[in-house]
N, C-alpha and C positions, 0 to 999 in steps of 0.2 A: 253802271251795273255792278252789283256786288257778287263776288264769286265765293260761294260757301260749300261747294261740292255736295249740295243736298241730294243730288241724284244718286250718290253713292251710299246713302244711309240705308241700312237694312240689307244691303247686298251681301252675298256670301263670296268670300275670296279665299282661295287656297294659295299658300306660299310654300313651295318646296324648298328644302334647305333652310327652313324657317328658324332653326335653332342656332344659326350662325349670326354674326354681327350685322351683316347686310340684311338678312331676312328679318331680324328683330327690328331694325330701323324701319323697314318697309311696313311691317306689321303695326308698328306704333303709329305711322302716318295714317294707315287705313282705319285703325281703331279710333283715331282722333276725329274722324268724320263719321263715326258710328257704323262702320262696316262690321259684319260678322267675319272673324278671321280664323282660318284653320291653319295651324302650324304643322306642316309635314316635315318630319326629319327621320333619318335612319335610327336615331337614338331617342327613345321615348322620353327619357329623363330630360334631354335638352329641349325637346318640344314642349314638355309640360312646364319647364322652368320659364321659358319665354311666354307661354300662354298665361301662366299664373301672374306674371309681372304685368302683362298687358291688361288682363281682366281687372286686376286690382287698381291700376292707374286710371284706366279709361271707362271702367264700369260698362263694358260691352261683352258680348259673348265671344270668347276666344278659347279654342281648344287645341291641345296638342295631340297629334296622332302619329304613331310610328308607321313609316312606309319606306320601302326601298325603291328609289326612282329607276333602278335597273331591273326591277322585277314587276312585270305587268300584272301578275296575279295579286301581288301585294298592293298595287295601286287600285286594282278593281275592288279589292276588299275594303280599302280606305274609302273609295267613292261610295260604296253601298252604305257604309257607316255614316258618311257625311249627308248623303241624300235622306237617310232615315231621320236624322236629327235636324237638318237645316233646310231641306228641300233642294232645289236645283242650284247648281254652281254657276255663278255669274262671271267671276273673274279668276284668272290663273296667272300667278307670277312664278315663272320658272327660275328660281334662284339657287337651286342645287348645283354644285360644281366645285372646282378648285384644282390646285396643282399638288404635286407630290415630288419629293426629292428623287424617287426612283425613275421619274420621267424627265429628268433634266440632264444636260451635259455639263461636265465640270469646266470645259473650255468654251469660250465664246466663239472662237474661230480656230481652224486648224492652221498651225504654223509649220513651216518646213522642218522644224526640230521635232515635230510630233510624228513624223512618218514612220518611225520605228516602234512607236507605241501609241496606238489609236484608241486605247480604252477610255480615255477622258474626252473623246470627241463623239461625233454623231455615230461612228461605227461601234462604239461601246454602249450604246443605249440599251437599257433593260426593256425588252419588248413587252413583257408583262406589265411593267409599270407604265409604259407608253399607252398600251391598250386600255388599261384601267382609267387613266386620266382622260383619254379621248372619249371613252364610253361614258364616264361620269358626267362630262360636260355636254356632249352632243346627244347620246342616247338618253341621258338623264333629263333632257329637254323634250326630245321626241316622244318618249313613252308616256310621261304625264299628260302631254297634249293629246295623245291618242286616246287616253282614257277619260280625262276630265272635260275635254271640249265637246263630248257627245251631248251634254246637257245644253250647251250653247247652241249647237246646231239645231236641236229640237225646238228651242225657244226662239231661234232666229235673232239672237242678240248675245253679246258677250265681248269681253276683251281679254287678250292674252298679252302679257309683257314678258319677254325673254331677257334675262340678264346676260349680256355679252361681256366684252372686255376691250380695253384699249388695244390689246394684242390682236384683235380681229382686224384692225386697220393697219397697225404697224407691228409686224411680228418681232418679238423680242428675242435676243440671243438666249441660249441655254434651255428654253422651254418650248420645244417644237410641238409636243402633243397638245399642250394647253392652247397655244396660239392657233394651231390648225383646227382644233375643236371649236374655238370661239369664232373663227372665221366661218366655219360651217354653220354656226348658229345664225350669223347675219344673213347668210344665203337662205337658210331655212325659214327665217322670219319673213323674208321677202316672198318666198314661195307660198308659205301659208297665207300671207296677206291676200294674195291673188286668189288662192284656192277657196278661201272663206268669204271673200268680199260680197258675194251675192246672197249670203245667208246671214248678213248682219253682224259678222264677227270681225273685229279689228285686231291686227297682230302687229305689235311694234317691239322695239328693243331699247335697252339702256346699256351703254358701254361705259362702265365706271373706269376712271383713270386709276391712280394708284392709292389704294387704301390698305392699311395694315390689317391682315387677317392671319388666322392660324396657318393657312396654306402657303402664304408667301413670306411670312415673317423671317424664315430662315435665309431668304435671299436678300432682304432689305435691311435687317437689323443684326448687328454683330452680337452674337450670344454672350461673348466674354465682356465686351465693353459697354453694351447697351446703346452704342452710337450707330450711325448709319454704316452699312458696308460700302464698298466702292460702288456697287451697283445702286444702292440706295441714294448715294450722293449724285450719281448720274441722273437718276430720276428727278430729283429736286432741281438740279441744274437745268434740266430740259422741260420743267413745268413753269411756265411764266408766272403763275401765282406763287411759286416758291414754297409749296408745302404739299404734304399728303392730304388726301381728302378725308373727310369724316363721313361715316355711314349716313348721317342725317342729311348730307348734301344730295342724296338721291331721292329724298322724300317728295320734293316738289315736282320733279319730273315724273315720278311714278303716279302721283295723284292726277297730274295733267293728262297723262296717257290713258288712265282709266276713266276719266271724266268726259262729259260731253264737250268740254273745251276743245278736245282733239277729235271730235266726231267725224271730221273729214280727213283724218290722218291715219294711214295704215301702210305698213311695209318699210318703216324707217327705223334706224337705230341711232339714238341720240347720245353723243359723247358727253359725259359729266366728268371732266378731267383737268380742270384748272388751266386749260389751254395747251395741254401736252400735244394733242394731235395737230394743232394749228402751227406749232413752233418748228421751224426748220433747223434750229440750232445756231442760226446767225441772225 
C-alpha cells in the first residue's frame, strides 16, 4: 500500500502562530500534500511572509491573516474571512504559544543562602508575565478551538492538533508558567477528544522536545559566545540523540495525525524529542 496523503488534498487547514519557525515547518508539510493553508499570526507581516514563501514553493493557496489568539472577536472575524474565501475549515493546528523572560525564575532551586533575598526565586515571579505566558499557551489554544471547530462539528468531521511541549511531561526548572500551561494543553486535548468523539472530530497533540526558537533562545544559547548555555548543555546531555530538533522533524507526525492513517487515534500527545522523555539520566 502506498501512502500519499491524498485525502488531505484540497482541505483547508488553519495554523495559529503560523509565522513562527514551527508553524512554517508545519505549513510546508501541508502545502506539500496540496492542502489550502491559512497562516494565522498576531503580526500580519510575519503571516504574509510565510504564506508568500509557501505559495511560491508549493504552488498552492496559502494566505496570511492577522488574528490575536487571545481575542475571540478577532478570531471570529478571521473565521468569517476564511469561510468566505475557502469554505469550511477542515483542520486546526494550534501552534501559537511560547515563553518569555518575565515568566521565568533566575534560580532553578531555592538554596539556604537565598532566604534573605527571594527575588530570584519563585517568590519574585512577575505575575503579569506569568499570566501572559499561561494565557498565550492555554487560552491561545482554547479560544481558536472554540471558534474554528464549529465548522467541524457541523460537518461531523475534522482534526485538531495541539502543539504541546516536553515540559508537559517533565516540568523544567525556571519556567513554571510555560510548563503548567503545556500540561494543561495535554489534559485539554484528552478532554476535547472525548467531547468531540461522537461527532467525527479527532483531537491529538504533538509534544516537541527542544527546538531553538525566538522564545527559548535566551535560555539555551549564550548571547555573548554563541555557544550553549549551561542549561543548553544539560538538554543535549539528556537527549539520547545528542542534538536539538529541527522544525522539519515535526512534519511527519503532523501529517500522520491529520490523515486517515490515524483515524482510530484520538486523545494522545506524541513526543517528538530525540528520546529526552524516555531517558532517566543513567
